[in-house]
N, C-alpha and C positions, 0 to 999 in steps of 0.2 A: 420445317414440313406439320400444316397445326393439326392434322387427323392420322390417323392411321386405324386401319381392322385387320384383321387375320380379310386374305381371297377368297372368296365364296367361288361354286360352281365348281366343274374339272380340276380347275390350273391349282386349287388348294392341294398345300400341301405343308409339312409342319415348319411350323418357324416360319412362313411366306405372308409378307403383309401386302397390301396398298396403300401408296402415300395418295390422296383426293387432292393434293395438289398439283402433282405432274402425271397420274395417272398412274404408273409405273411400280409393278411390283419390287420387294427388295425383301432381306433377311438382312436381320444382322454381323451375318458376316462381307458384304459388300463395304468395300473400302479397305479390306483389312487383307491380312496375306493368306486369309483361308476363302476367300473369296474363289469359287470357280470349281473349290478341290471339293471330291468324292468321298475325300479319306474321314472316317471317322473321327469326332471332334477328343476318344478320350484317347484314339492314339497320336492325337497332334498334339492335347497333353504330355504326353505318355515322349513324347520324343523331344518335345520345349525343355522338359525337367533332362534329362541326360544330356542331352547338349550343356546346358546351362551349369549342370553339375558337375562333368568332366573339365578334369582341368589342362587337359592336353587336346582337347576333344575326342568325337569319337569318329567311327567313317560310316560310308554311306549300308556300308555290308554288314558293319556291323547294326544298325539300323536296320537294314533289311531283315536279316537273324533274327533281333528279338521282336519288330512288329509286326511279323509276318505279309511284310507290306511288298513290291518288287522291288526290285535294284534302281531303276528309273525312278520307282516314287520316291523309294529316302531319297536320293537323290536331291530331289528336286525340294521334298519337304525342307531340306535340312539349308539349302539354300535360302527357300523362305523364312525360314527361323533367323538364319542371318543374315536378312534385311534388312527382320524386325528389331535386332542387336546394334544397327546402325544407330549409331547418336548421332542428334539433331543442335546438339550446343556446344554454339562455337566462342563462348565466353573466353578470352585472352588469360592465359595463365599466368600467376605470380600477382597477378591482380593487389598483393597483400605486400608486395615489396619482397618476396619470398622467389625461393631460387626454382629457377627451369633448369630441367638437363634435357639436351639436346641431343642426338646420332640419329647416325643412318646404319642399313645392315644392306648386305645384297642376299638372295633366296633367288634358288630355281633359275629356269633357264628363257630365256627370252625368246621367242618366237620366232623362226626367220633369221636368228641371227647369227651367225659361225661364230663355234666355242673358241675364244684361244684367252689369250693371261690378262690377268688385272680381273675388271668388276664388268666389261662391256657387254659381254652375252647374258649377265645376271640382270633380273626384276631388281628393284632399290625402294628400298620401305625408308622416310621416315619416323620419327617418331621423340615426344616429346613427354615428360612426365613431373608433373607440377606438386615438389617435395612437401606442400605444406599438403595440400588436400591428396595428396597421394592419388593422382587420380592421371590417367593416361591416353593420351592425342593421335594416332596412328593415320599412312595417308599413304599411298604407289605416288612415288615423284621420277621425271624421267630423265632423271640426271641429278649429280651430286656436288653442281661448282654451285657459286656462289651468285648466278647468276639466277637459276634454279631455288638455292634453300631461300637465299635472304628474304625474299617475297611472303615463303609463308612464316618464318620465324616472325617476322615485321606482323605478319597478321594474325599467329596463333600466340602472343607471348605480350603481355603488361611492359609496357616502359620502365617501369618501376622496378620490374624483375628482376633479379640477379638470374645473369643467365652461366652452365656449366656444358664444355665440349671439350671434345679430345684437339687437338692442334691440326684440325683438317683445314684449312686455307679457305673452303666455305664461309668458313664461321668469320674468318678476318676481322669484316664490319661490325660486326656484333657491337663491341666497344662503343661505338659512336652512337649508339641506340638506345643502349636501354641501360641503368644504373651501373650496372660492373656485369663483369666476362672474366668470369674461369677457369686458367683450361690448364689440362694436365697431357702428360707428351706420352702416349704410350707405345711412338717407336722405341724411346732411349726404357720405358719399362717403369711408368711412373701412369698410376692408377689413382694415387691420392698424392696431393699437393700435400710434400712435407711441412710446409709454414702455414697453410692453412686446411685445417684437415676438411673443411666443410666443399673444399674444391675439389667435384671426380663427379665420375659420370655414370657410376655404379649402377645406381639403382634403374638406367635405361637399360645397360647392358644385362643385366639382370630378366628386365622384361623380354627381349632381344632372346634371352635362351629360354626361357617357356616357352617364346610363338616358335620356334627354328625347333624344338622338340619335337613338338606337337605336331609341325608342318612335315618333317621327315620323318617320325616314327609314326605319327596317325594318320596323316591324308599322302604322303608320301609322294604325291606331283599335283600342282596345282597350275593350272593356266593363267594367264597374266592378265585375261578377261575377269578371271572369278580371284584375283590375289584382293581387291576392296571388298571385298563380302567376306572372306577368313581372317582380314583385319577388322573389321567389329566384330565381331565375334570375342576374340581373343582380348581384344580390348575390353567390351564388354565384362567378360569374364574377371581382369585385371580390377577392372575400379569397382565391381561389385561381389567383392573378393572375402574369405573367410577373414583376410587380416585385419578388414574394416566394419567386422560384425556381423554379417550377411553371408546367409548359410543358402544349403538348395533349397529352400520353402520359399525362402522370403525372395533367391535370386530370382527365381522361377514365375512369378508376384511381379517384379521390374523388369521380365522378357515379354509378360504376356501386354505388358501397360505400351509397346512398341510395336503394338500389331495394326493400329490404326493408322490410316494414306498408305499403306506399305506393299502394295498389291504389287507379285513377282510374275508375270505369265514363264510359261515355257521356255516359249521362243527365245523372252526377253534373255531369264536366264541364260541360255543356250549361246543367245549372239555374244561378240563381241565386244567390250564396255565401250 
């Protein structure tokens, strides 16, 4: 856009501009999570600060009470903010030859799937943690077999990395593709390899404990279509946590940097992903 000026006449409103190239009006909210929202910016910023600063999350009911907006508005604001938390960084972990921990977990209930033993009726999550950068990456997965897990591991982990997992058979081919593959047998009560104490997946297990405490204690229920956004929320806070020297104000500033290009309509947020 070469030139912009404030709109004149009856359509003039605070913050509105018109592009002389395309002749269309716009505001600074266009193309961000704030587009189309009538909620005052002061309430948006408060909500972002609260969600960014709550280690285990903050429910829509709590936002509704604090901000004085309707429960429906609070729910929608929360999902827009989670969308801003979603990372676009897909650089492989362990690129410096460091250790990458990988594990999967189960949570909630799949819609329309009868409850039965084992994990078939539950939602499935894969997490990777780079020990050197102390960053996490999470994703929703359809199954926990090698056919599902290995392509994701290959895509997200550098070949020179040392991969740490439990004894799950889905990782049996890891040793053929990476510098090293260390395993522990949780089934036998082994959580740290006694010969090489660097071999464990305790970091990613700790990450899952924070995630599950928040999901069960704060949010209590999550539909499958929304799980990827809750994962983005916990991943963002973990990757911008106090242990890395990032406090609430800076974490909120980093969240603001993610608002561009991530508009989310109510219909999209409510629909099945």
